[in-house]
matplotlib code that plots the C-alpha trace (Angstrom):
import matplotlib.pyplot as plt

x = [-12.6, -12.3, -10.3, -10.9, -9.4, -12.4, -14.1, -11.5, -11.6, -15.0, -14.8, -12.1, -13.8, -17.0, -15.3, -13.4, -13.6, -16.2, -15.0, -11.5, -11.5, -9.2, -9.5, -7.9, -6.3, -5.0, -1.4, 1.6, 5.5, 5.3, 3.1, 2.4, 0.2, -0.7, -2.5, -5.3, -4.1, -5.2, -5.6, -6.9, -9.4, -9.4, -5.7, -5.1, -3.4, -2.0, -0.8, 1.0, 0.2, -3.2, -2.4, -4.9, -1.8, -0.1, -3.1, -3.4, -0.5, -0.5, -3.7, -2.2, 0.2, -1.9, -4.1, -1.0, -0.5, -1.7, -2.9, 0.2, 1.4, -1.2, -1.0, 2.6, 3.5, 4.3, 3.5, 6.6, 9.0, 12.2, 12.6, 16.2, 15.9, 17.2, 20.6, 20.7, 23.5, 22.9, 22.1, 19.4, 18.1, 17.5, 15.7, 13.6, 12.0, 11.8, 8.8, 7.8, 6.8, 3.6, 2.1, 3.1, 1.0, -2.2, -2.0, -1.6, -4.9, -6.4, -5.7, -6.7, -10.0, -10.5, -9.3, -6.7, -2.5, -0.4, 3.3, 6.1, 7.9, 12.3, 13.0, 16.3, 17.5, 21.0, 21.9, 22.9, 21.1, 18.0, 16.9, 13.0, 12.5, 13.3, 11.5, 8.9, 8.8, 8.3, 5.4, 3.4, 4.8, 3.2, -0.4, -0.4, 0.0, -2.7, -4.8, -4.4, -5.0, -6.9, -5.6, -5.3, -9.3, -9.0, -7.4, -10.2, -12.8, -11.4, -11.0, -14.4, -16.3, -13.4, -14.5, -18.5, -17.6, -16.5, -18.4, -16.1, -15.1, -14.3, -13.5, -9.3, -7.7, -4.2, -4.7, -4.9, -1.8, 0.7, 3.4, 4.9, 1.8, -0.6, -3.0, -0.7, -1.3, 2.4, 4.5, 8.0, 8.8, 10.5, 7.4, 8.1, 6.3, 6.3, 8.5, 10.1, 12.1, 14.9, 13.2, 11.3, 7.5, 6.6, 8.8, 7.0, 3.8, 2.3, -0.8, -1.7, -4.5, -5.3, -4.9, -6.1]
y = [-14.0, -15.1, -13.0, -13.9, -12.3, -12.4, -10.9, -7.6, -7.9, -7.5, -4.6, -2.5, -3.1, -2.1, 1.4, 2.1, 0.4, 2.7, 5.8, 5.7, 3.1, 0.6, -2.9, -5.2, -8.0, -11.6, -12.2, -14.4, -13.9, -10.0, -7.1, -4.3, -1.8, -1.2, 1.7, 1.7, 1.4, 0.1, -3.4, -2.7, 0.2, 0.5, 0.8, -2.7, -3.4, -6.7, -8.3, -11.5, -15.0, -13.9, -13.1, -10.8, -8.6, -8.0, -6.8, -4.7, -3.4, -2.3, -0.8, 1.4, 2.6, 3.1, 5.6, 8.2, 8.0, 11.3, 11.6, 11.8, 8.9, 6.6, 7.0, 5.4, 2.0, 1.1, 4.9, 5.6, 4.0, 2.4, -0.4, -2.1, -5.5, -7.7, -7.0, -2.9, -1.2, 1.5, 4.4, 2.1, 0.7, 4.2, 5.6, 2.5, 2.9, 6.4, 5.5, 2.8, 4.5, 6.4, 3.3, 1.6, 3.8, 3.2, -0.1, -0.5, 1.0, -1.6, -3.9, -2.4, -2.0, -5.3, -7.0, -8.5, -9.1, -6.0, -7.3, -4.4, -4.5, -4.3, -6.5, -6.5, -10.2, -9.7, -6.7, -4.2, -4.4, -3.2, -1.7, -2.8, -1.6, 2.3, 1.8, 0.4, 3.5, 5.6, 4.3, 4.4, 8.1, 8.5, 6.4, 9.4, 12.2, 10.7, 9.9, 13.8, 15.2, 12.6, 9.8, 10.3, 10.3, 7.5, 5.3, 6.6, 5.4, 2.2, 2.3, 2.9, 0.2, -2.5, -1.7, -1.8, -4.9, -7.0, -5.3, -3.1, 0.5, 2.8, 5.6, 4.5, 5.2, 5.2, 3.0, 0.2, 0.8, -0.5, -0.8, -3.1, -4.7, -8.0, -6.1, -5.0, -6.7, -5.6, -8.4, -7.6, -9.5, -9.4, -9.2, -7.8, -4.6, -2.7, -1.1, 2.0, 5.0, 6.6, 10.4, 11.5, 10.6, 14.2, 14.6, 11.9, 13.7, 11.5, 13.0, 14.4, 13.7, 17.9, 17.0, 14.0]
z = [10.4, 6.9, 4.5, 0.4, -2.0, -4.7, -2.1, -2.2, -6.2, -5.8, -3.0, -4.7, -8.2, -6.9, -5.3, -8.4, -11.4, -12.6, -10.6, -11.9, -14.4, -12.1, -11.6, -9.1, -10.9, -9.5, -11.1, -11.1, -9.5, -9.8, -8.4, -11.4, -12.3, -16.0, -17.4, -19.7, -23.0, -27.0, -26.0, -22.8, -22.2, -18.1, -15.3, -13.4, -10.0, -11.3, -7.4, -7.0, -6.3, -5.2, -2.0, 0.1, 1.4, -1.5, -3.1, 0.1, -0.5, -4.1, -4.0, -1.1, -3.8, -6.4, -3.4, -3.5, -7.3, -9.0, -12.2, -14.3, -12.5, -13.0, -16.6, -16.4, -16.2, -12.4, -12.0, -13.6, -10.1, -10.7, -8.1, -6.6, -6.4, -3.0, -2.2, -2.2, -0.6, 2.0, 0.3, -2.1, 1.0, 2.8, -0.5, -1.0, 2.5, 2.3, -0.4, 0.9, 5.0, 3.1, 1.5, 4.9, 6.5, 4.3, 4.0, 7.5, 7.9, 5.6, 7.3, 10.7, 8.2, 7.8, 10.8, 9.1, 10.1, 8.5, 7.7, 7.8, 4.8, 4.5, 1.9, 1.5, 3.0, 1.0, 1.4, 3.8, 7.4, 8.3, 11.1, 11.4, 14.2, 13.3, 9.9, 11.3, 14.0, 10.9, 9.8, 12.5, 12.8, 9.1, 10.8, 13.5, 10.7, 8.3, 11.2, 12.3, 9.0, 6.9, 4.9, 1.2, -0.7, -2.4, 0.7, 2.8, 0.8, 0.6, 4.6, 4.9, 2.6, 4.1, 7.1, 5.9, 4.3, 7.3, 9.7, 11.6, 12.5, 9.9, 12.5, 13.1, 16.2, 16.8, 20.0, 17.0, 15.8, 18.8, 18.4, 20.7, 22.8, 22.3, 20.6, 18.1, 14.7, 13.0, 12.2, 10.1, 7.4, 4.0, 1.4, -1.3, -2.5, -5.8, -6.9, -6.0, -6.4, -5.2, -4.9, -2.0, -3.1, -2.6, -5.6, -7.8, -8.1, -5.7, -4.2, -0.3, 1.3, 0.3, -3.2, -4.2]

ax = plt.figure().add_subplot(projection="3d")
ax.plot(x, y, z, "-o")
ax.set_aspect("equal")
plt.show()
């Protein structure tokens, strides 16, 4: 299956450029979210290097950011770079679980390989399997109660475009089988913060 970034940009913009005044933009080295301002009449989700995986990851963060956070650059997050200590890494992983659970669903809907991101090459050792398990448990929760509304809308759009079933099943998210689409790597995701995502005004499936 071919995954062209221009298709993804067009698909996202067709779903959200009018309803959310938000566009997906190909960027350079660093992904960033930029809210509309006097010089830019629309919000921008800027992803790195034209990478399909980067675009899905940045969209997943946008899908759980609340209305107030979507008015802030990078949703008001700060980012501790590679080389985090144990406390910083724990904080990073805590706020990455929900976005990566959404990103995983996007990948299933699009038939694209999912990469679990831990992103701390030169810092404290990371228990990647434990983090992957937490992402999986969040997937299980979303499948039971529903994904956030914008995430669900994009899952449906991806599934329709790639001619796949939008009704996702837990079996599609297998952790350790030949059918698994999981690969653990060190792709750098969007900025993270030390606080719990719910305390940041991020949205839940009930209030998106």
